[in-house]
C-alpha positions as MATLAB code, in Angstrom:
seq = 'MTQLAETPEPPYYAVIFASIKIEEDQGYAETSARMIELAKKQPGFIGMDSARVDVGVTVSYWQDLASIKQWKQNAEHQVAQAFGREQWYSRYKIRIAKVELEYGN';
ca = [
      36.339   56.956   48.413;
      39.306   55.208   46.873;
      40.701   58.130   44.894;
      41.711   61.633   45.813;
      39.569   64.437   44.430;
      40.720   65.963   41.165;
      41.155   69.670   41.742;
      41.977   72.536   39.381;
      45.034   74.735   39.521;
      44.867   76.915   42.643;
      43.473   79.133   43.891;
      40.273   77.448   45.040;
      38.700   76.918   48.455;
      38.562   74.006   50.893;
      35.880   73.478   53.525;
      37.337   71.257   56.243;
      34.719   69.532   58.388;
      36.148   67.680   61.405;
      33.797   65.815   63.725;
      33.461   63.364   66.551;
      30.396   61.215   65.959;
      28.257   59.652   68.661;
      27.967   55.856   68.654;
      24.446   55.488   67.268;
      23.878   55.816   63.514;
      20.328   57.291   63.525;
      20.232   57.568   59.728;
      23.698   59.098   59.466;
      25.040   56.834   56.689;
      22.082   57.443   54.387;
      22.116   61.202   54.942;
      25.879   61.372   54.444;
      25.572   59.567   51.109;
      22.739   61.904   50.058;
      24.761   65.013   50.982;
      27.653   63.811   48.811;
      25.256   63.205   45.921;
      23.643   66.621   46.415;
      26.963   68.501   46.794;
      28.177   67.082   43.475;
      25.235   68.838   41.788;
      25.888   72.184   43.518;
      27.384   74.932   41.300;
      31.030   75.536   42.182;
      31.631   72.084   43.700;
      34.988   70.621   42.660;
      35.421   67.414   44.689;
      35.733   65.833   48.121;
      38.069   63.705   50.257;
      36.871   62.014   53.446;
      38.133   59.694   56.211;
      36.669   58.511   59.516;
      38.246   56.602   62.386;
      38.039   58.287   65.806;
      37.766   61.731   64.225;
      35.989   62.181   60.922;
      37.481   64.626   58.434;
      35.796   65.619   55.197;
      37.357   68.203   52.928;
      35.218   69.561   50.115;
      36.659   71.780   47.396;
      34.895   74.794   45.896;
      35.547   77.365   43.190;
      34.793   80.372   45.388;
      33.286   81.597   48.656;
      29.933   82.331   46.988;
      29.605   78.637   46.048;
      30.311   77.622   49.650;
      27.663   80.050   50.897;
      25.085   78.642   48.445;
      25.850   75.095   49.624;
      25.443   76.113   53.280;
      22.041   77.623   52.407;
      20.783   74.568   50.477;
      17.517   73.544   52.185;
      18.220   69.805   52.294;
      21.749   70.459   53.538;
      20.344   72.677   56.313;
      18.167   69.777   57.512;
      21.240   67.528   57.600;
      23.183   70.222   59.504;
      20.437   70.339   62.143;
      20.495   66.543   62.549;
      24.271   66.720   62.905;
      24.102   69.298   65.673;
      21.237   67.557   67.488;
      21.869   63.827   66.947;
      25.106   62.778   65.243;
      28.071   64.785   66.536;
      29.337   65.314   70.042;
      31.734   67.938   68.605;
      32.508   69.433   65.212;
      34.515   72.241   63.627;
      34.224   73.768   60.183;
      37.190   75.582   58.717;
      37.344   77.356   55.367;
      40.714   77.878   53.700;
      41.968   79.268   50.423;
      44.191   76.748   48.657;
      47.093   78.610   47.109;
      49.489   75.751   46.435;
      48.983   72.102   45.530;
      51.511   69.410   44.706;
      51.747   65.635   44.768;
      51.483   62.715   42.394;
];
């Protein structure tokens, strides 16, 4: 991504996914691209920022906690989550935060 996500006036929610990926790809790139495509269609999705070097960090933005819960329960997303746990990540953390203030240019 070359731009930062456009987000509304706070409050909204951020899901912060930090991970350490194993060396082998095993279909990771294709599934990652599909999850981005699918998340954009999910009700309540606002946007996403992502970076990967040694530690990958993806922050997705959501209107409310109910939207986050629906995304977590999406069947195709659940398959990708299982692959992540079993094949792609040696470690990962998911954090959910309420964004109350935003500033920048």
